[in-house]
N, C-alpha and C positions, 0 to 999 in steps of 0.2 A: 281473305287477308293472308292466310298461309300461302296460297298460290302465288300471290304477288311477291312475297318475300323470297320464295324459291326462285322465281323468275329473275329478280334483281340479283340474287346470289349467282345464278348461272351466268349472267352477263359479265360479271367481273370475278370469275372464279379464282383466277390467279391472285388478284389483290386481296380478296376475301381470305383465302387460306394463308397467304403471306402474313397478313395482319393477325389472324387468329393464332397461327402456330409459329410465326416469325421464321418461316421456312426459307431456305435457299438451297441451291444445288449442292449436294454432297458429291464432290467430284470423284472421290475414291469409291463411293458406293455406285455411282453411275458407271465408272470404269469397270468395276467388278461385274456389274450386270451386263455390260457390253461384252466383256471377255467371256462370260458364261454363254452368251448367245453365239459368239464366235466359235467357242469350243464345241457347242452342240452342232454347229455346221461344219465341223472338222477343219477349222482354221487354227491359227496359232495366236496365243494371247499377245496383247500389245500393251505398251506403256503409254503414258500421256504424251511422251515425246517421240513415239513411233509414227511412221507414216501409216495411214489407214491401210494401204495396200500390203503392209507387212503381215497382216493377218492371213493373207493368202486364201481368201474366200473366192469361190467361183461366183458367177453372176447371180445364181439363185441364192447363194449364201448372203451376198450383199443385199438382195431384195428383202430377204427375211430379216436381216439385221436392221434395215431402215424401217420395216414394218414394226419390229419389236420396239425400236427406239420411240417411234411415234405413238404406239399404243400402250406400252407397258412400263416404260421407264418414267415418263413424264406426263404431265397434264398441261395441255395448251391453254392459252388465254380464254378461248371459247371452246366448249366441249366438242363442237362439231368442226372446228377449224383444223386444217392440216398445214403445218409449217414446212415440213420436209417434203415439198411437192415433187412431182415427177421432174419438173423443170429444174428445180434446185439440185436434185440428185444427179440428173443427166449432165449438169454443168460442172460437177466436181471433177477436178483434175486429180485423179488418184495417185499420180506420180509425185505430187507435192502436198496433198491434203493430209494434215497431221491429226492425230487423235486429239491433241490439244485444241486445234481449231474446232473440232466437233464438240468437245466439252465446253468451249467458250460459247459456241452457238446455243448449246443446251442451257447454259447458265443465263444467257440473254433472253431466251424465250420461255423457259419452263422452270418448274421446280420438281424435285424427285417425289414420286408418290410415296 
C-alpha cells in the first residue's frame, strides 16, 4: 500500500507539491541561483531583462548553467524527465534570448526546490 502511494505521488510530483505547499516559481530566488552559477563559471551577473549572452559565459559555462538549472534549481513534472533538452538548448538564439524568457519557461515547467 505504501509503495502504491509513492508511485502515484511520483507520477504527479509537480501537482502534488504545488497543492501541498502552494508553491510557485520564486523568480528572484531563481535569478539569484542562476547568477550564482554564472559567477562560479566566471561570467557576469544578469538581470531579468538582460540577454542571456550578457553573462559572457563560454560554451562550457553555458553547458554547466543548463545542467545546474535542470538538476538543482527546479523539479520537473516527472523525476526522470528532461525539459531543457539538447535540441531545445541548441535552438536558442543567444543574441535575442532574454533571462526573462528563461524565467518564464521555468515558471511554466517547474517550481523552485
